Structures are given as C-alpha cells and as structure tokens.
N, C-alpha and C positions, 0 to 999 in steps of 0.2 A: 406747564407748557401752555401757551396762549396761541389761539388761532382765530382766523376770521371764518365764521360759519353762519348758517341759517340765511335768513332773508336780509339781514342788516349787515353793515360793514364794520360795526364795532368789534373790538377784541373781547374775548370772554374766557373765563375759566370754565372747566367742564361742569355741567349740571350734576353729573355723577361720574366718578372715575374709579375703576377697579384696577388694582395693581398687584401683579404677581400672585394671582388667585390659583390655589391648588385645592382639589377635592378628590378624595378616593372613597369608593364604596367597596370594602373588603379588598379583593385583588384587582378590582376594576378602577383604573384611573380615569375619572370623569373630566377633570380639568387639570392641565399641566402648565403652570406658570403663565396664566392668561392675563394679558393687559387689555383693557377696554375702557373707552370713554365716549360720552355723548354730550354735545354742547347745547345750550339754550337755542331754540329755533331750528334744531337739526333733526332730521329723520335718519336714524342710523339703523340699518338692517343687520340682522345676524342670520347667516344661513349655514347649512351643513347637513350631512346625511343624518338619519336617525342614529342616536347614540354618539354623535360628535361632541356633545357637551352643551348644546344650546339651552335645553331645559334646566340643567344644573346651574348655568350662569345666571339665568333670570330668576331662579328660585333664591339664589344667594343675594342678588340685588333686591329682591322683593321680601327678604327677611324670612323666607320659608326654611332655608338651610344656612348653616354657618360654614365658612370655608375652613379647611385645615390650615391654610396659610394664606397670607395676603392682606391687603388693606382696601377699604372702601371710603371714598371721600364724596360728600355731597356739597356742592358749591364751595369746594376747597376745604371743607371741615371734615375731619375724620369721624366716621360713624361705625358703630358696632351693633348691628341689628340682632336682637335676641328673638324677635318675632315679627310677623307681618305688620302688626300694629306699629312697631317701631319704624318700619319702612314707610308706612302711610303717614305717620307723624312727621317724617322727614320730607314728605312730598313726593314719594314714589308710589304710584298706583299701578297694579298689575291686573290685566284681564287674561286669565289663564285659558288653556284649551278646554279644561273641564269647568263648565260654568258654575260659579258659586252663587246659585240662586236657590230660593226656597219655593218649591212648586206650589205649596198650599197658600202662600201669600199673594197679594195682588202685585201688579206691575209697579204701582207707586210705592208700595211698602218695600219691595225689593230694592228699588232705586235709592230710597232713603234709609235703608237698613243700617243701623249703627249710628246714624246721625239724623234722626227725624226732626222736623220743625216742631217747636213746642209753644204752647200758650200757658202762661203762668198766672195762677190765681193765688197770690200770696205764696205760701210754702208748697202749694200743689202745682205740678206741671202735667199737662195733658198734651197728647199728640194733636197738632193742628192739621186735621185731615184735609181741609180745604187747601191750605198752602202746600201740603204734600202732593196733592193731585196736580196743582198748578205747576209746581216745580218739575214733576214728572212729565207733564205735557210739554213744558218749555224745552227740556233737554231732549226728549224724543223727537220734537219737531226739527231739531238740528239734523236728525237722521231721516227726516221726511217720513216718519212712522207715526201714525195717529190712532193708536188703539184706545179703548176705554181704559183709563189708568186703574180702574177698580177690577179689571179682568184678572182672573187668576193665571199665574204663570204656567201652571200645569196644563192649561188649555191651549197654549201656544205651540207652534211648530218649533223644531230645533232652530231654524234660521231666525225666527222671530225672537226666541230666547237669546240668541247670540246678540241681536240688536239691543235687547234690554240690558244685557251684561255690559255692552259697550257704553250705553247710556249711563249706567250706574257708575262707571269710571269717569265719564265726562262730568258727572254731577259733583265730583270731588275736586277741590282746588289742588292741583298738583304741579310740581315742577318737572317731573319725569313720568311719562306715560308709557307703560310696557304693554304691547299687544302681542299675544302669542296666537298665531294663526287666526287673525280676526276675520278673515274672509272665507274661512273653510266651508261654511254653509250658506254663503251669500251668492246670489246670482249677480249678473253684470251690473244691473241698475243699482243694487245695494252697495256694490263695491265702489262705484263712482261716487255715490253719496257719502260713503265713509271717507274716501280720499278728499272730498271737499271739506269735511269736518277737520281732518288732520291738517289741511292747508291753513285753516283758520287758527287752529291751535299753534301751528308753527309760526304764524305771523305774530301771535302775541307772546312768543318766546318760550313756549313749552317744548321740552326735549322729548322726542319719541323714539323708543326702541322697538323696532318692528321685526318680529320673528315670522317667517313665512317660507313655505316650500314652493309657493307660486313665484317662480323666479322672474317671470315677466312683470309681475307687480313690483317686485324689488327694483328692477331696472327703471320702472316708470316713476317710482315715488321716492327712492332713497337718495339722500345726499352722499352718504357713505355706506359701505357694506363690509362687514367683517366676516370672513369665512373660517369656520372651525372644521378641523378634521382630526379625529382621534384625540379630542380634548385639547388640541393646540390651535393657536391662531396661525393659519397658513397664508393669509392674505388680508390686506385692508385696502379697499378700492374706492375711489371717489367717483361721483356722478360723471358720466361721459367717458369713463375709462374702463367700463366693463359692460359685457353683454350677457345674455343667458348662457351662451356656450362657454364664455369665460368662467362664469360661476360654476357651471357643471364640471368643467375641467379642474378647477381648484378644489371643489368638494370631493371629487372622486379620485383625483390624481390622474385623470385621463378622460377620454371621450366615451360616450355611450352609444350603443346600438339603438336607433330610434325607428327601426323598420316596423312596418305594420304587418301583423300576422294574418294569414287568410282565415276567414270564418269557417267553422266546421259545418258540414252539410247537415241539415236538420232532418229528424226522423219522426218517431211516434210522439203523440201528444202525451206530455207528462202532467201538465196542470192546465185546467180550464176553469174559468169562473165567469159568471154573468149575473149582474144584479143592477137594480136601479141605482144610478149615480156612479156606476163603474164601467158599464158596457163590457165588451169581451176582453178577457185576458187569456191568452193562450200561449203556452210554452211547450216546445217540442225538444226532444233530445238534441243536444248540441247547440241550442239557442242561447244567445246572450241578448236580452231585450232590455232597453232602457226606458225609464220614465222621466220626462222633463216637464217642468212647469215653473212659472213665476212664484215668488214668495206668496204663500197662502193658497196655492193652487190645489192642494190636496194630494199631490203625488206621493208624499210620504204616508198619507193616510191609507192609500191603497195597499202598501206593504204591510201596514199595521193590521188591516182587516184580514189580509191573507194569512197572517201569523197568529190570529186569535187575540190581538191586543185591542181591538175596537169592534164595532158592530159586525158580527160574523157574516161571512158570505157562504153561499153554497158553492163548494169547490170540489172538482174532480181531480184526484191525484192517481195517476196510473189506472184510470178508468173507474175508480171507486169514489162514491160521493161522500163528502164530509161537510160538517158545519162547525168549524173550530170556535170554541168558546174560551179557549185559553192556549197559551203557547205549548203546553205539554202535549195537547192533542195534535197540534200541528207538527211537532217534532216526531211524535209517534207515527204520523202518516208519511214522514219523509221530507219535511220542510225545515230549513234552518234559516236564521236571520242574523245578520251583522248590523247592529243598530248604529245610528249616527253619533250617539254619545257613548264613549267607551265605558263610562261608569255603569251603563245599563247592560253591557256585555261581559263585564269582568267582575269578579269578587276581588277587590283591590288588596285585601289583607291575606289572600291565599297566594300560593306560589304560582309561578308560570306553569309548572307541571300539573298542579291541582286544577287550575283553570282549564287547561286543555282536556283533562280527563273528565271534568264535570258532565259534559254532554255525551260521554261515552262509557259511563259506568255500567250500563246494561249490556253494552256490546262486549265488555271485558269481564263480565261476571257469568259464572255458571253455577246454578243451584245455590245462589247466595254467596259464592266464593269469588273474590276479586283476584284476577290474575295480575299481580303486581309486576312480575317480570315483563309480561306483554305490554302493560301500561307504560313502563319505563322505556321500552323500545319504541313505542309509539311516540312518546314525548321527545325522545332524543332525535328520532327521524324528522319530526316536524320542525324542531328548532333548527336543525341543519338545513332542511328544505326551504324554510322561509327566512333563513339567515336572521333569526331573532338574537339580538345582542343586549347584554352579555349572554353567552351560551351557558347559562346556569339555570337548570330547571327548578332549583330551590329558591331562587330569588323572588321576593314578593312582587306582585304585579305593579304596585304603586311605585316601585323603584325604577321601572322602565320608562324610557322616553315615550311620548305619545304615539309615535309611529310603530314602535315595537309592541306597544299594547294592542294596537290595531292588528298586528300580525298574529298575536296570541288568540284574539277573537276569531280570526279567520282560520287559524290552525285547528281549533276544536271542531269546526264544521267539516273541514277537509278530511279529518280523521274518520268521519262518520259516513256511512253509505246512504246519503240523502239524495232525493230526487231533484229538489229545487232549492237553490240558495237565494235568499232575498238580501239585498245589500243596500244600505242607506249611506250615501257619501262614503264609499269604500276606501277611498284614498285620501280623505281629508287629513291634513296634518302629516302627510307622508312625503318624504323627499323623492327626488326624481328617480334615483336608482331603485328605491323600494317600490315606487309606483309602477315602474316597468316590471318588477318582480311580481307584484300582486296582479297586474293585468295578465301576465303569463300564467299565473296560477288559476285565475278565473277561467281563462281559455282552456287550460288543461282539465279543470273540473268539468266544464261543459263537454269537452271532447271525449270524456270517458263514459258518456251516455247520460249525463245530467243536464241541467239548464240553470241559468241565472237570470234574475230580474233585479235591476238596480236603478236606484234613483240618485241622480247627481246634479248639482248646480253647475258643474263644470261641463259645458256643452261640448267642448273640444274632446273631453274624455269620452263622452257618450258616442260622438261621431267616430272616434278612433276605435273604440272597443266593441261596440254593439252591432249585431246583424240588422236590427231595426230599432227605432226609437218612437215611443208613443208620447204625443203631446197631451198634457193634462190641464184642464181648466175647470175650476169649481168641482173638483173631485171626479170629473168625468174624462175618459179618454176620448178626445175629439178628433184625433188624426194619428195615423201611423206612417212613418217614413222609413222605407227600406233602402238598402244599398242600390237596388235596381232602379230606384227613383232618384238617384243622385244625391243621397243623404249628405248634407253639409250643414255648417253652423248657421248660415244665413237662412236657409229654408226652415231649420228647426226653430230659430229665434222667431221667425214670422209665424210659425204654427202655434207656438205657446202664447204669443201675444194676441193672437186672434185678429 
C-alpha cells in the first residue's frame, strides 16, 4: 500500500510494516492479528491501557521478542529479527521505558556504547575520547542539555538520564525511531525541546513510533494514532480526527469519571524533617503533599534523603527521632518508597507474588515461620484491588507491561502498615484508567491515617491530587502552595521557576 505521509508530498512505502502479528504468553493473548505500519517522515503514536499490547508490539519491532505468527517488512523488504542487534542493523532504534544505561560509565561513554569512535595505529585501535566527547556534546545540544560529557551517569537525576537515553538513540543513524514513554520524567520545557528534535527528525524522513499515556501529547504531535485494546487494533485515527476524549473512549470502550475527590482532613504530625538545604518537611495524617521543581532542582533528592538513599536527615516519625543511613532503617520506622525507575523497585526475575511479599516477610512471619496461606491471600487481594494484569501471581515481573509493574511496586507498600509513602513519578508510563486508579489508592492510603509525599513532573497531577505542593529550587523548599491559596498550574510554574 502506498500513501502520502509526513511533511512531503511524495508517495512512499512504509519504513516498517507489521502484518498479522500474533503473540501469546501462556494463556494470555498479548497481540491478536495486529497490523501496523509507519511511513518515512511520519510520527505514528500507539496508545492503549496497560496490558493492551503496546509493549509487546514494540518489543517485536525492536527484535526483543519474536512473534508467534506474522511478518515484518522494513522499507518493503521482509525481515526476521532474532535479536535487538538485528533490528538496529536494519535501522530500528528503540528507547525503552527502562533506560539501558550503564551508571558507572560517563555520559559520553554511554552515548557511544557499542560504536565508539576509534583511532587506528596500524593493527591497534584505541577509543578516540576527544571525538567521543565532542559527539556527545553535539547530540546533547540538540536537546539543549549541556552537562560535562565525562560526568558519570550514576550522578544524574532520572529525568537527566532519560535525556541521555534519548541522545543515545539520536546518535545512531536510524530509519525508524521508537520512543516508549519518552516524556515520563520530563517537565514542560524538556517536552517542548524533545518535540522540536522530533520535528527535525521528521523533516529529514525519519519514521517515529511514539508510545505514550500522555494523550494530550499524542494529539499535539502524532500524524496518526493506533489504539490497542486487549491485544487488538480497535482504531486508527489521523491528525485532526481525534481528541483526548476520543482516544480515552477507544482505549476503554467508554468514558471515564474525571471527578476530583475531596481532600482528607489532616491530623497529627506523622513525619517532620529539617536540615540545611531542605527546610521544613511536615506530613500529617491524611496529607498528600507534592514536590515540584525544574530539571535538576533536587526535588527527587529530598525523597532519597528521607528514605536513607543519600545524605541522611534528622527525621521524626510518629514523634520518634531517626537518622536513616539506609532504606532498611527507613522501612523499619514506617516509611516506604516507590522509585521513579521500576527496575529499582522490583526484582524482575521474581514473580508478581514474590515481589509483593518481599517488603512484608516480617509482617507475615512468626518465630521464623512464614504464613504462606496469609501471604497468598494478601497477594490475591492486591492483584484484584489494583487490577494488575494478567492476574497471575506466578508470572515474572519482567513479563508485565510497564504500568502493571508500577502497580506491583505500589502493592507491596499498600500491604504494609507504613506511616508515610514516598512516591517519585508515581504514574509515569501509566494509562489514563490506571492513573485514576492509582490516584484513588493514594487517597485511600492517606485517608486511613497515613500520608504521602510525591515528586512529579506532571504539574496537573500535583494540582489535582495534592493538598499542598512545595516548590523546590537547588534542593531547597522555597515555597508551599495550598488549596486555600488557589493552587493552580500557573502559580506552581511561577513558584518553581523563581
């Protein structure tokens, strides 16, 4: 089939074309006779609820998984990918949700990993570090990000690492660029910067497959949008012919309740912390408090310090003083954390049930004996409560979609009687229905006499969910905006920008 796409008027064959793709995982049908194509110079979005088949489709296109049935064509030629290397060789580059970066290496080393510039001295070849640094600076400048290319990736925030991962993909010459939730940890300024880069890629004929739960972004940037539901294509819509509400209806089979829930009345102080560089952090029973800041503001660092992952703070939890030097001591005192990167919150080779129980072994054990029956009940109840799909507690965590992995991390803390839940980007990579579920669960958690402190780059989420939001600059809380002060996105954006 030939169509006119992209910014030009010439007719083209698809840059990549998947026909009649089927994939099953045991009893779970992930993809059911799916057809999909993207053309040179086109941005083609793929949306759907968690578990709809998006991740499986892009893993097949990226060579991570092989279909049970169906064919893939690149520029009209049949391809049979046995590995991600085969897909990259064919010109398909994927930026996954879980960033494939090596924390111990520098930014420049990560960007050039697998294909470093070399200097040859006869039969000897050495890495040309000068060219490697310059190449890293050049590609990062396209994203308006100017770190020292020798800086270790381990020292970067999650949002900064996301930019490095995108730059790594940009550094490769590709005909098809797959972005899986690329803006999940980026604030508004970085999103606009990424869109400008994608527009340049589009103009030079690169095909972009854009996976996102941020439906407003999809409406703004996509030339076409394919909607998946239960492993099937239920709609393919062109630019101008769909809105956010249209996509929600197609994804869910109906409309959603977007009502705002009333905040729970706050009570006794559960957590209080004060130190140089932080100022006051205070959480009372029933509170949901947000932390907001620009990229590099240090908002995520406050959560890390409260959980014993960085320079410890003097913290009072339920009136008792602590100085957490590791997460185990924070957990023992009644604090749990949902990290921004799922790989830090899950053991991917363990099952869903095992991951949920990891944080609750002491709760379910008596005199060294683990109550397996109580553990199984706990797991089954949480899978049902959070609508984790597939509903199979024995399934390995790595087999779940990104959104369902996030639910498993949340489940293990909801099962425990903790006082305070710290959340970093709690709904990143989560579809609209799951986001509403998780918001309701956070409210329910706070309403039972606990409190939540969350950092999110989604200002609309903070305004919608939180009783108050603290603006953070240079690791310090510089302002607090409550609902009684007319909390809204404009005021919050002004507070974090200074």
